[in-house]
MDAnalysis code that builds the backbone (N, CA, C; Angstrom):
import MDAnalysis as mda
import numpy as np

u = mda.Universe.empty(345, n_residues=115, atom_resindex=np.repeat(np.arange(115), 3), trajectory=True)
u.add_TopologyAttr("name", ["N", "CA", "C"] * 115)
u.add_TopologyAttr("resid", np.arange(1, 116))
u.add_TopologyAttr("resname", ["UNK", "UNK", "UNK", "UNK", "UNK", "UNK", "UNK", "UNK", "UNK", "UNK", "UNK", "UNK", "UNK", "UNK", "UNK", "UNK", "UNK", "UNK", "UNK", "UNK", "UNK", "UNK", "UNK", "UNK", "UNK", "UNK", "UNK", "UNK", "UNK", "UNK", "UNK", "UNK", "UNK", "UNK", "UNK", "UNK", "UNK", "UNK", "UNK", "UNK", "UNK", "UNK", "UNK", "UNK", "UNK", "UNK", "UNK", "UNK", "UNK", "UNK", "UNK", "UNK", "UNK", "UNK", "UNK", "UNK", "UNK", "UNK", "UNK", "UNK", "UNK", "UNK", "UNK", "UNK", "UNK", "UNK", "UNK", "UNK", "UNK", "UNK", "UNK", "UNK", "UNK", "UNK", "UNK", "UNK", "UNK", "UNK", "UNK", "UNK", "UNK", "UNK", "UNK", "UNK", "UNK", "UNK", "UNK", "UNK", "UNK", "UNK", "UNK", "UNK", "UNK", "UNK", "UNK", "UNK", "UNK", "UNK", "UNK", "UNK", "UNK", "UNK", "UNK", "UNK", "UNK", "UNK", "UNK", "UNK", "UNK", "UNK", "UNK", "UNK", "UNK", "UNK", "UNK"])
u.atoms.positions = np.array([
    [-7.293, 2.690, -9.589],
    [-7.542, 2.985, -8.187],
    [-8.105, 4.397, -8.081],
    [-9.277, 4.506, -7.510],
    [-9.918, 5.787, -7.307],
    [-9.983, 6.070, -5.813],
    [-9.105, 6.930, -5.337],
    [-9.083, 7.286, -3.927],
    [-9.672, 8.681, -3.790],
    [-10.690, 8.782, -2.952],
    [-11.393, 10.049, -2.743],
    [-11.288, 10.460, -1.283],
    [-11.496, 11.747, -1.052],
    [-11.506, 12.275, 0.305],
    [-12.672, 11.687, 1.084],
    [-12.390, 11.196, 2.266],
    [-13.395, 10.673, 3.181],
    [-13.844, 11.842, 4.062],
    [-14.945, 12.469, 3.680],
    [-15.418, 13.671, 4.390],
    [-15.791, 13.370, 5.839],
    [-16.288, 12.186, 6.096],
    [-16.608, 11.783, 7.471],
    [-15.341, 11.790, 8.330],
    [-14.261, 11.270, 7.784],
    [-12.995, 11.239, 8.514],
    [-12.429, 12.647, 8.687],
    [-12.577, 13.480, 7.675],
    [-12.102, 14.861, 7.758],
    [-12.826, 15.598, 8.882],
    [-14.134, 15.431, 8.943],
    [-14.912, 16.059, 10.026],
    [-14.505, 15.508, 11.391],
    [-14.292, 14.199, 11.454],
    [-13.871, 13.564, 12.706],
    [-12.529, 14.132, 13.174],
    [-11.591, 14.277, 12.254],
    [-10.270, 14.821, 12.596],
    [-10.391, 16.254, 13.107],
    [-11.231, 17.064, 12.470],
    [-11.417, 18.448, 12.925],
    [-12.008, 18.481, 14.328],
    [-12.941, 17.584, 14.617],
    [-13.525, 17.518, 15.962],
    [-12.485, 17.103, 16.996],
    [-11.622, 16.163, 16.644],
    [-10.567, 15.737, 17.564],
    [-9.661, 16.916, 17.923],
    [-9.285, 17.696, 16.917],
    [-8.423, 18.858, 17.162],
    [-9.156, 19.858, 18.056],
    [-10.402, 20.144, 17.715],
    [-11.189, 21.095, 18.503],
    [-11.317, 20.655, 19.953],
    [-11.442, 19.342, 20.159],
    [-11.627, 18.804, 21.511],
    [-10.306, 18.549, 22.241],
    [-9.199, 18.942, 21.640],
    [-7.897, 18.789, 22.289],
    [-7.361, 17.365, 22.283],
    [-7.891, 16.530, 21.403],
    [-7.433, 15.138, 21.306],
    [-6.413, 15.020, 20.179],
    [-5.258, 15.674, 20.410],
    [-4.215, 15.728, 19.401],
    [-2.858, 15.549, 20.059],
    [-1.962, 14.908, 19.320],
    [-0.584, 14.725, 19.756],
    [0.277, 15.543, 18.808],
    [1.007, 16.496, 19.367],
    [1.849, 17.369, 18.541],
    [3.272, 16.835, 18.502],
    [3.401, 15.708, 17.848],
    [4.690, 15.055, 17.719],
    [5.394, 15.563, 16.465],
    [6.572, 15.038, 16.206],
    [7.350, 15.502, 15.056],
    [7.247, 14.509, 13.903],
    [7.605, 14.986, 12.746],
    [7.412, 14.287, 11.474],
    [7.751, 12.797, 11.513],
    [8.890, 12.447, 12.028],
    [9.365, 11.065, 11.931],
    [8.821, 10.136, 13.010],
    [7.953, 10.615, 13.872],
    [7.421, 9.788, 14.960],
    [6.345, 8.799, 14.515],
    [5.784, 8.966, 13.335],
    [4.645, 8.140, 12.937],
    [4.989, 6.653, 12.888],
    [6.198, 6.312, 12.507],
    [6.557, 4.891, 12.453],
    [6.455, 4.250, 13.836],
    [6.672, 5.024, 14.876],
    [6.554, 4.505, 16.246],
    [5.139, 4.643, 16.802],
    [4.405, 5.641, 16.351],
    [3.085, 5.929, 16.916],
    [1.929, 5.277, 16.159],
    [2.183, 4.828, 14.951],
    [1.126, 4.221, 14.133],
    [0.608, 2.942, 14.782],
    [-0.696, 2.701, 14.707],
    [-1.236, 1.452, 15.241],
    [-0.685, 0.244, 14.478],
    [-0.450, -0.818, 15.198],
    [0.004, -2.057, 14.566],
    [-1.180, -2.741, 13.886],
    [-0.907, -3.757, 13.108],
    [-1.980, -4.543, 12.487],
    [-2.866, -5.164, 13.561],
    [-2.280, -5.599, 14.665],
    [-3.073, -6.150, 15.770],
    [-3.983, -5.081, 16.383],
    [-3.461, -3.854, 16.525],
    [-4.284, -2.749, 17.040],
    [-5.453, -2.464, 16.095],
    [-5.173, -2.452, 14.804],
    [-6.226, -2.216, 13.810],
    [-7.295, -3.298, 13.900],
    [-6.854, -4.552, 13.955],
    [-7.803, -5.667, 14.013],
    [-8.645, -5.628, 15.286],
    [-8.032, -5.291, 16.409],
    [-8.773, -5.197, 17.671],
    [-9.801, -4.074, 17.596],
    [-9.426, -2.940, 17.015],
    [-10.363, -1.828, 16.869],
    [-11.520, -2.232, 15.960],
    [-11.194, -2.882, 14.856],
    [-12.234, -3.339, 13.920],
    [-13.201, -4.308, 14.594],
    [-12.672, -5.240, 15.345],
    [-13.511, -6.233, 16.011],
    [-14.471, -5.572, 17.003],
    [-13.986, -4.569, 17.691],
    [-14.801, -3.900, 18.711],
    [-15.768, -2.872, 18.114],
    [-15.327, -2.144, 17.054],
    [-16.101, -0.996, 16.569],
    [-16.667, -1.138, 15.158],
    [-16.114, -2.036, 14.360],
    [-16.606, -2.222, 12.995],
    [-15.999, -1.240, 12.004],
    [-16.305, -1.460, 10.732],
    [-15.709, -0.676, 9.655],
    [-16.208, 0.761, 9.612],
    [-17.399, 1.017, 10.054],
    [-17.910, 2.389, 10.023],
    [-17.042, 3.313, 10.877],
    [-16.719, 2.889, 12.095],
    [-15.866, 3.713, 12.959],
    [-14.402, 3.650, 12.522],
    [-13.979, 2.497, 12.030],
    [-12.614, 2.346, 11.529],
    [-12.353, 3.346, 10.400],
    [-13.298, 3.481, 9.504],
    [-13.117, 4.349, 8.343],
    [-12.960, 5.816, 8.736],
    [-13.459, 6.197, 9.904],
    [-13.369, 7.588, 10.354],
    [-11.933, 8.004, 10.670],
    [-11.009, 7.057, 10.683],
    [-9.601, 7.350, 10.990],
    [-8.728, 7.387, 9.745],
    [-9.351, 7.392, 8.561],
    [-8.617, 7.373, 7.295],
    [-9.200, 8.420, 6.362],
    [-8.359, 9.331, 5.871],
    [-8.847, 10.429, 5.040],
    [-9.091, 10.037, 3.590],
    [-8.668, 8.845, 3.187],
    [-8.897, 8.401, 1.822],
    [-9.704, 7.125, 1.772],
    [-10.557, 7.028, 0.755],
    [-11.363, 5.828, 0.520],
    [-11.110, 5.389, -0.920],
    [-10.711, 4.129, -1.078],
    [-10.439, 3.550, -2.386],
    [-11.654, 2.743, -2.825],
    [-12.377, 3.270, -3.807],
    [-13.618, 2.638, -4.270],
    [-13.403, 1.295, -4.955],
    [-12.166, 0.950, -5.252],
    [-11.888, -0.343, -5.880],
    [-11.967, -1.507, -4.898],
    [-12.072, -1.204, -3.614],
    [-12.154, -2.234, -2.574],
    [-13.522, -2.164, -1.893],
    [-14.041, -3.297, -1.448],
    [-15.322, -3.300, -0.738],
    [-15.230, -2.594, 0.620],
    [-16.375, -2.201, 1.149],
    [-16.455, -1.487, 2.432],
    [-15.831, -2.257, 3.583],
    [-15.840, -3.569, 3.501],
    [-15.380, -4.384, 4.626],
    [-13.970, -4.954, 4.416],
    [-13.107, -4.160, 3.776],
    [-11.704, -4.537, 3.616],
    [-10.826, -3.380, 4.073],
    [-9.798, -3.697, 4.852],
    [-8.900, -2.655, 5.338],
    [-8.228, -1.910, 4.179],
    [-8.018, -2.592, 3.057],
    [-7.376, -1.971, 1.908],
    [-8.165, -0.825, 1.306],
    [-9.429, -0.708, 1.644],
    [-10.264, 0.385, 1.146],
    [-9.851, 1.727, 1.746],
    [-9.271, 1.698, 2.930],
    [-9.039, 2.922, 3.696],
    [-7.567, 3.303, 3.672],
    [-7.309, 4.545, 3.244],
    [-5.946, 5.055, 3.026],
    [-5.747, 6.337, 3.840],
    [-4.518, 6.687, 4.050],
    [-4.118, 7.931, 4.698],
    [-4.617, 8.043, 6.145],
    [-4.096, 7.177, 7.021],
    [-4.456, 7.260, 8.434],
    [-3.894, 8.537, 9.055],
    [-4.600, 9.066, 10.044],
    [-4.143, 10.297, 10.691],
    [-4.074, 10.177, 12.208],
    [-4.323, 8.999, 12.757],
    [-4.280, 8.867, 14.204],
    [-4.191, 7.436, 14.669],
    [-4.296, 7.271, 15.971],
    [-4.098, 5.966, 16.614],
    [-5.385, 5.389, 17.208],
    [-6.535, 5.823, 16.696],
    [-7.868, 5.412, 17.157],
    [-8.248, 6.058, 18.488],
    [-7.411, 6.968, 18.969],
    [-7.733, 7.745, 20.174],
    [-7.537, 9.229, 19.923],
    [-6.411, 9.555, 19.263],
    [-6.048, 10.947, 19.011],
    [-5.483, 11.098, 17.606],
    [-5.611, 12.319, 17.090],
    [-4.952, 12.652, 15.839],
    [-3.478, 12.926, 16.152],
    [-2.601, 12.503, 15.265],
    [-1.166, 12.711, 15.451],
    [-0.643, 13.625, 14.347],
    [0.050, 14.668, 14.752],
    [0.641, 15.601, 13.792],
    [1.567, 14.859, 12.823],
    [2.346, 13.916, 13.326],
    [3.276, 13.169, 12.477],
    [2.533, 12.367, 11.406],
    [1.369, 11.846, 11.731],
    [0.578, 11.090, 10.758],
    [0.043, 12.011, 9.673],
    [-0.389, 13.191, 10.079],
    [-0.905, 14.166, 9.115],
    [0.200, 14.570, 8.140],
    [1.391, 14.840, 8.652],
    [2.516, 15.223, 7.787],
    [2.874, 14.087, 6.834],
    [2.941, 12.874, 7.359],
    [3.269, 11.715, 6.526],
    [2.223, 11.507, 5.432],
    [0.968, 11.584, 5.810],
    [-0.109, 11.383, 4.840],
    [-0.132, 12.498, 3.794],
    [0.146, 13.718, 4.227],
    [0.158, 14.842, 3.279],
    [1.235, 14.623, 2.214],
    [2.391, 14.156, 2.616],
    [3.471, 13.875, 1.657],
    [3.066, 12.792, 0.666],
    [2.452, 11.718, 1.184],
    [2.036, 10.624, 0.288],
    [0.912, 11.060, -0.644],
    [-0.014, 11.858, -0.139],
    [-1.116, 12.335, -0.988],
    [-0.570, 13.202, -2.123],
    [0.397, 14.050, -1.826],
    [1.004, 14.879, -2.864],
    [1.758, 14.012, -3.872],
    [2.458, 13.013, -3.379],
    [3.239, 12.119, -4.231],
    [2.356, 11.409, -5.255],
    [1.136, 11.051, -4.861],
    [0.236, 10.292, -5.740],
    [-0.882, 11.154, -6.334],
    [-0.719, 12.475, -6.267],
    [-1.650, 13.432, -6.885],
    [-3.080, 13.321, -6.380],
    [-3.237, 13.065, -5.093],
    [-4.552, 13.089, -4.471],
    [-4.735, 14.483, -3.859],
    [-5.018, 15.447, -4.745],
    [-4.999, 16.850, -4.332],
    [-6.036, 17.199, -3.280],
    [-7.240, 16.619, -3.367],
    [-8.267, 16.943, -2.372],
    [-7.871, 16.438, -0.985],
    [-7.250, 15.283, -0.949],
    [-6.794, 14.716, 0.327],
    [-5.612, 15.524, 0.860],
    [-4.684, 15.879, -0.016],
    [-3.533, 16.689, 0.387],
    [-3.994, 18.029, 0.960],
    [-4.956, 18.656, 0.314],
    [-5.466, 19.941, 0.802],
    [-6.138, 19.787, 2.164],
    [-6.911, 18.734, 2.345],
    [-7.563, 18.490, 3.634],
    [-6.514, 18.279, 4.727],
    [-5.482, 17.519, 4.419],
    [-4.410, 17.290, 5.390],
    [-3.678, 18.587, 5.711],
    [-3.478, 19.434, 4.714],
    [-2.860, 20.737, 4.941],
    [-3.689, 21.583, 5.893],
    [-5.011, 21.532, 5.731],
    [-5.894, 22.274, 6.636],
    [-5.808, 21.723, 8.063],
    [-5.747, 20.401, 8.179],
    [-5.614, 19.800, 9.509],
    [-4.293, 20.198, 10.162],
    [-3.229, 20.214, 9.380],
    [-1.925, 20.592, 9.915],
    [-1.944, 22.045, 10.410],
    [-2.588, 22.914, 9.646],
    [-2.722, 24.316, 10.066],
    [-3.462, 24.400, 11.403],
    [-4.544, 23.668, 11.517],
    [-5.314, 23.670, 12.779],
    [-4.494, 23.138, 13.948],
    [-3.739, 22.076, 13.688],
    [-2.891, 21.514, 14.740],
    [-1.833, 22.509, 15.202],
    [-1.277, 23.231, 14.252],
    [-0.201, 24.172, 14.576],
    [-0.714, 25.473, 15.182],
    [-2.010, 25.755, 15.031],
    [-2.598, 26.950, 15.646],
    [-2.694, 26.829, 17.157],
    [-3.036, 25.643, 17.618],
    [-3.267, 25.456, 19.054],
    [-1.996, 25.526, 19.871],
])
């Protein structure tokens, strides 16, 4: 499994923070705030994989572009970036030695905490 930083998603997340589209929730809120599978499918049906991928900081090259399994490390709910998602993803990225993704998430967390 080769998971790489999705630079498009990283840029999208930075724009969301800059534009004030962020939820400053706490670490354990992600289980409640994360989109459901139905939410993901509805977003995919309406917007396609190109926009869907912008909400995931990791891309797994072992999966085709048109599979949800290709996209890892979600950071928001398709409307706003969530601090709890960033914290959760940062922990998982560190756990699996995805250092570039972990560093990007750390930068996003810093930006979220600055505002």
